[in-house]
C-alpha positions as CSV (number, residue, x, y, z in Angstrom):
1,M,36.9,113.3,151.7
2,R,38.3,113.4,148.3
3,R,37.2,115.9,145.7
4,D,36.8,114.7,142.3
5,A,38.4,117.1,139.8
6,R,36.0,116.1,137.1
7,S,32.8,118.1,136.7
8,K,29.5,116.1,136.7
9,T,28.8,117.5,133.2
10,D,31.0,116.6,130.3
11,G,31.9,119.1,127.4
12,R,29.1,117.9,125.1
13,T,26.2,118.9,127.3
14,A,27.5,122.3,128.6
15,G,25.8,125.4,127.0
16,F,23.5,125.8,124.0
17,T,24.0,124.2,120.6
18,I,24.2,126.5,117.5
19,L,21.0,125.1,116.4
20,E,19.2,126.2,119.5
21,V,20.7,129.6,119.2
22,L,19.6,130.0,115.6
23,V,16.0,128.8,116.5
24,A,15.9,131.4,119.3
25,I,17.1,134.2,117.1
26,A,14.5,133.2,114.4
27,V,11.7,133.3,117.1
28,V,12.8,136.7,118.3
29,A,13.0,138.0,114.6
30,I,9.5,136.8,113.9
31,C,8.1,138.4,117.0
32,L,9.8,141.7,116.2
33,T,8.6,141.6,112.6
34,A,4.9,141.1,113.9
35,I,5.2,143.9,116.3
36,G,6.6,146.2,113.7
37,S,3.9,145.3,111.2
38,L,1.2,145.9,113.9
39,T,2.6,149.3,114.8
40,G,2.8,150.4,111.1
41,T,-0.8,149.3,110.5
42,T,-2.0,151.1,113.7
43,T,-0.2,154.2,112.6
44,R,-1.8,154.2,109.1
45,G,-5.3,153.6,110.7
46,V,-4.8,156.6,113.1
47,R,-3.8,158.9,110.3
48,S,-6.7,157.8,108.2
49,L,-9.1,158.4,111.1
50,E,-7.7,161.8,111.8
51,Q,-8.0,162.8,108.2
52,H,-11.7,161.6,108.2
53,V,-12.5,163.5,111.4
54,S,-11.0,166.6,109.9
55,L,-13.1,166.2,106.7
56,V,-16.3,165.7,108.7
57,E,-15.5,168.8,110.9
58,T,-15.0,170.9,107.8
59,A,-18.2,169.6,106.2
60,R,-20.1,170.2,109.5
61,T,-18.9,173.8,109.6
62,L,-19.9,174.3,106.0
63,A,-23.4,172.9,106.6
64,A,-23.8,175.0,109.7
65,S,-22.9,178.1,107.7
66,L,-25.4,177.5,104.9
67,P,-27.2,180.8,103.9
68,P,-30.8,181.3,105.2
69,R,-33.5,179.6,103.2
70,D,-34.6,182.8,101.5
71,R,-31.1,183.5,100.1
72,L,-30.3,179.9,99.1
73,A,-30.0,180.0,95.3
74,P,-29.2,177.3,92.7
75,G,-25.6,177.1,91.7
76,Q,-22.1,176.2,92.7
77,V,-19.9,177.8,95.4
78,T,-16.3,176.9,96.1
79,G,-13.8,177.8,98.7
80,E,-11.1,176.6,101.1
81,L,-11.5,176.0,104.9
82,Y,-9.0,174.6,107.4
83,G,-6.7,173.8,104.5
84,S,-9.3,171.7,102.7
85,R,-11.0,172.6,99.4
86,W,-14.7,172.5,99.3
87,R,-17.4,172.7,96.7
88,M,-21.2,173.2,97.3
89,N,-23.8,172.6,94.6
90,V,-27.4,173.7,95.2
91,T,-29.9,172.2,92.7
92,S,-33.6,172.6,92.6
93,L,-35.5,169.4,92.4
94,P,-38.2,169.0,89.8
95,E,-41.5,170.4,91.0
96,D,-43.9,167.7,92.2
97,P,-47.6,168.4,91.0
98,A,-48.8,167.4,94.4
99,L,-46.9,170.3,96.0
100,K,-48.0,172.8,93.5
101,D,-49.9,174.9,96.0
102,S,-47.0,174.7,98.7
103,P,-44.9,177.8,99.2
104,W,-41.9,175.5,99.6
105,A,-39.7,173.8,97.1
106,P,-37.0,171.2,97.8
107,A,-33.5,171.8,96.8
108,T,-30.6,169.3,96.9
109,I,-27.3,170.5,98.6
110,S,-24.2,168.5,97.8
111,I,-21.1,169.3,99.7
112,R,-17.7,167.9,98.7
113,V,-14.6,168.4,100.9
114,Q,-11.2,167.4,99.8
115,S,-8.0,167.4,101.9
116,P,-4.7,168.3,100.6
117,S,-3.7,164.6,100.4
118,G,-6.6,163.9,98.1
119,A,-9.0,162.2,100.6
120,A,-12.6,163.4,100.0
121,L,-15.9,163.4,101.8
122,D,-19.3,163.8,100.0
123,I,-22.5,164.9,101.9
124,E,-25.8,165.4,100.2
125,T,-28.9,166.7,102.0
126,I,-32.3,168.2,100.9
127,R,-33.4,171.7,102.2
128,L,-36.7,173.4,101.7
129,Q,-36.6,176.9,100.4
130,R,-39.3,179.4,99.6
131,K,-40.5,179.2,95.9
132,R,-39.3,182.0,93.7
133,Q,-42.2,184.2,92.6
């Protein structure tokens, strides 16, 4: 048995061409760019969500610590809590003639919480308070 010294493949078909390598590199680069973009978007979304949750928790704490109805007076109060600035406005609503005999008067309470980065959350509610005599 005689062995042929020549290989069954000639030099032209052995390996990859430069064009195939460039296409493969381009596909890999596009995939890596897409993954990087997705990671960046997800990170920004998580940061935004954490900031919103922090603002909501601060506003919830403020709403839970409102003064009792008999000490709730119209005006503005400001402060800082958990690193966020807040402002609370209490405004008496115009008296409704239908509620003239009622001992209660509605008041609007507006709470604005602003984080150090500038994001803000506004909450508005109505609370009944005893009429001032």
